[in-house]
N, C-alpha and C positions, 0 to 999 in steps of 0.2 A: 585231631584225627579220631579220637574216641567218639566224639559227638558225630562226626561225619558217618562213621560205621554204624553207630546207633540209629541215625536217620535212614541210612541205606537199608539196614536190616528190618526196620519198621516198615519200610515200603515193600520189603520182600515178604511181609506177613509174619515175621518172627516176633516172639515176645522178648523184650529187652529190659534188663535191669542194669543201671549204672551205679558203680560205687566209686567214692573218692573221699578225700580229706576235707575239702572245702564245702561246707554244708550250704553256703550262700550260693555258690555256683551250681551245686546240685539242684537246689530249689528252682533256680532260673532255668536250668535245663529241663527239669520235669515240667515247668510251665510251657516251655517252648516245644518240647517234643511229646509230652504226654507219656513218659516212661516212668517205670518204677525207679526209686532211688534208695540208697542207703549209704552210710559212712562205715558200715561194717563189711570188710572184704570177705570174711568167712561166710557171713549170712548170704552175700550175693552169689557165691559160687555153689551153694548147697544144692540147688535145683537145676543149675545150668548144665546143658549138654556141651556148649562151647564156651570157652572163656577167652576173651580177647584182652590182651595186656597192652594197654596204651599208656606208657609210663616214661618218665625221665630215666635215663640210664642210671643216674646216681641213686635212684630209690628202687631199682628193678629187683635187686637181690632180696632186699627187705620184704617186699610184697610177695615175691615167689616163695620165700622161706615161710611166710606167715600163712599162706593158703595151702602149701603142699601137704601137710599132715591131714587136711580135711577133704582132700580130693577122693573121688571114687572111681572105680573101674569104669571105663567107657567114655570119661570125659576127655575133651580135647582142648588143648591150650595153644593159642596162636598168639605170638607176640608181633607187634607191628613196629618195633624200634627201628631206627635207620642204620644201626649197626647190628651185626649178626653173631659174630664169633663169641663174644663175651655172653650176651643174653642166652644163646643156645646152650653154652656150657653151664651157665647157672641153672637153667631149666632142667638139664640132664643131671645135675648134682643133686638137686633137691626133690624134684618131682619123680616119685617111684610109682605112683598109680596114675593111670591115664596116659595120654599120648600127646606129645608136644611137637610143634612145627614152627621153625623161624620163618617169618614172612616179612617182606618189606613192600608196601604199596608205595611205589616211587612217584608219588604225587602229593599235593597239599590239599588242605581242606577247602580250597577254593574250586575244586573240581566238581562239575555238576552231577557226574555220574562216572561209571567205570569205562565208558566208551573211549577207546584209543589210550588207556592208561597202561602202564607197565607194573606188573607184580613180579617180584623175585621171591622164590621159595627155596629154602635151604635144608632139605632133608639130610639126614646123616646115617640112616640104616634103611633096611627094606621096609619096615613098617611105616616109618615116616615117609619114605618114597611113595608108598601106596597112597597115603593120605595126601601128599603133595600133588599127585596126579588128579585126585578128586577135586581138590581146591582149585587146581589150575583149570580143570574142565569147567568148574562152576563160574570162575571169573571170565573165562573166554567166551562162555555162552552169553555173557553180559557185555561183551565188546572189548574186553581188555586182553592184554598179551601176557601170558605167564612164562617165566624162565626159571629153570631149575639150575642151581649151582651149590657149591660148598659154602658154608659160612665164611671160610677164609677168602675164598675167591670173591664173594659178594663184597666184603669190607675193602678188599684191594681195589676193586672197581669203584666202589663209592668214594674213595679217596679223590678220585678224579671227577666222577659224575656229580657228586655233591659237594665234597670238600673244596675243590678247586673253584667250581662255579660259585659257591657261596663266598669264598675268599675274594674272587674278582669283584663280585657285587658289592661286598662290604668295603673293600678298598676304593672302588669306583665312587660309592656313596660319599666316602670321606673326602676323596678328591674334588667331587662336585661341590659339596657344601663349603670346602675350603677355598674355592675359587671366588666366592663372594658375589657371583652373578648367577646364582642358581635359578632364581625365578625368571630372570631375563632369558636364560638359555632355554628354558622350558617353553617360553613363548615362540621362540624362533626356531627351535630344533627340528631337523628333518626326520626321515624315516629311520636311519641307523641310530641317531640319538634317542628316538622314542623307544626303539628296542632295547637300547641300554638302559634307559630310565625304567622301562618295565621290569627288567631283571633286577635293577637296584631296589625299586620300590617293593616288589614282591618279596624279596628277602628281608629287607629292613623292617617291613611291617609284621614280620613273624616274631616268635618268642625267642629273645636273645639267649635265654637259658639253654634252649634246645640247640641253637647254632653254635654256642660256645662248647657245649657238650660234644657235638659232632667234631668241631676242630680239634678238641683235645683227645678224642677216642678213636678216630679213624687212624689205621696204621699207616706209617710213612707220611703223614700229613706234612710235617715240617720239611721233609725231603722234597715233596712235590712243591711246596711253597717256595723253598729255596731256589729250585729250578726255575719257577715262574719269575722270581725276582731277578735271577741271572739273565733270563731271556729279556725281560723288560729293560734291564740296563743295556743289553746289547743293542736293541732297537732304539733306545733313547740316545745312545752314543752315535748312532748312525744319523739321527736327526740332528743332533748337536753339531756333529762334523760336517753336516750337509753332504753326506756321502750318497748321493742319489743313485749312482749305478749300483753299488752294493745293495742298497734298500730294495731297488726294483728286482735285482737278480734273486735275492733271498725271498721275496714276496712271490716271484714266479716259481721258485723251487717249491714253496709251500703249496701253491696252487696245484702243481704237478702231483705232489704227494697226496693231497686231499682228493683229487680226481681219481686216483688209484684206489684209495681207501673207501670212498663213499660214492656209490653209484647215482645218488641223488644230488651230488654236489652242484651240478648245473642249474638245478631248480631252486637253489638256496635264496636267491634275491627275491623270486616271486613268492616263496614260502614266507619270507619276512613280511612282505605286504599283506599277505592273506592273514598272518598273525595279527597284525595291527588292525585290519578291517574287522576281524572277528572280535578283537577287544573293544573296538569302538561300537560295534553292534551290541555286545553285551552291556555296555555302559548305558546305551540309549534304552535297551530293554529294562534294566534295572530302574531307570529314571521313570519309565512309564508305569 
């Protein structure tokens, strides 16, 4: 995501410098993007007006603690980690000069641009709220949607939005591979299976360190996963006992609840086809 934002900001006409520990990766990035690079975090921030922290949560405090004494008035620090309560607390604890804002671009580095993407901004005071309004306006002008909430509310929601989604994808991947007929299923799978496979492959192809960190860091993750496992067993028991009547009734009840909660529920099947059509178009475009 750090490279994604570097690429985006370069297109916006901004001057970008990237810092990191891995010099080999930095050299590759410089060659690909044409940006300035350094392995010295302090040197990187000296002339920066805006500092974007794209870091594993495990090393977040170490870097913030390192750069905070060297910050100057007027600098802005935006973090783009997928959890918010802990990083925001760390920034507030260490950064006494400049202004911080917790942000979460809720999309991955495969996104072509900001169009139709979601941003969550988590200001905690009036000054940060003013900055969040400006950042929100900036991304919305470029086609994204910005939502403001507290860091705690963000993390509670991401437990479901990211944590549960990732958990389902990972366990589904394990199930598919364990079936021993994965390649054959891919050859004959229909629309629903292709959507499942898209979810599975999009998660499994990403950094396992990041996904492990999210599973361990999001609040209440174990409780949500236990509920998912409980519900999975209930449905599996219905299938095992061939209780068709209860299965149909429970599925009908779920449809009723979803229709109440989601005004776009009726168009979900068509949306699934459009998703796959877009995916196939993107693949053909990449090949050309």
